[in-house]
Legacy VTK file of the C-alpha trace (Angstrom):
# vtk DataFile Version 3.0
C-alpha trace
ASCII
DATASET POLYDATA
POINTS 47 float
-54.992 -191.756 -78.238
-58.252 -190.647 -76.605
-59.431 -191.969 -73.244
-63.112 -192.125 -72.363
-64.565 -193.040 -68.977
-67.929 -194.021 -67.563
-69.174 -194.907 -64.092
-71.963 -197.223 -63.038
-73.479 -196.029 -59.772
-75.568 -198.483 -57.729
-77.442 -197.358 -54.640
-78.668 -199.593 -51.821
-80.681 -196.799 -50.123
-79.829 -198.097 -46.662
-80.726 -201.730 -47.421
-78.616 -204.466 -45.859
-76.226 -206.078 -48.320
-76.545 -209.581 -46.854
-80.257 -209.938 -47.686
-79.422 -211.208 -51.229
-81.931 -208.772 -52.747
-80.622 -206.293 -55.275
-82.098 -203.230 -56.914
-82.012 -203.211 -60.702
-81.791 -199.397 -60.781
-78.499 -197.641 -61.388
-77.067 -194.536 -63.043
-74.586 -194.446 -65.913
-72.373 -191.339 -65.675
-70.166 -190.466 -68.634
-67.042 -188.318 -68.631
-68.874 -185.406 -70.262
-71.204 -185.178 -67.234
-74.223 -186.820 -68.842
-76.155 -189.189 -66.550
-78.598 -191.817 -67.789
-80.875 -193.966 -65.632
-80.285 -197.661 -66.156
-81.921 -200.921 -65.171
-80.577 -204.475 -65.227
-82.276 -207.062 -67.345
-85.016 -208.928 -65.462
-83.364 -212.099 -66.817
-80.298 -211.343 -64.685
-81.896 -209.684 -61.618
-85.544 -210.772 -61.225
-88.258 -208.225 -60.469
LINES 1 48
47 0 1 2 3 4 5 6 7 8 9 10 11 12 13 14 15 16 17 18 19 20 21 22 23 24 25 26 27 28 29 30 31 32 33 34 35 36 37 38 39 40 41 42 43 44 45 46
């Protein structure tokens, strides 16, 4: 059986976590080393 992995990497860039404001930007990193920029839906995390 094959096993595949992926990571989702969120960055706060020094922002305080308790401010209830969240960046939509993140990076998807796959087990082959490929990284793709991602963004949450504005329906889930408003602009």
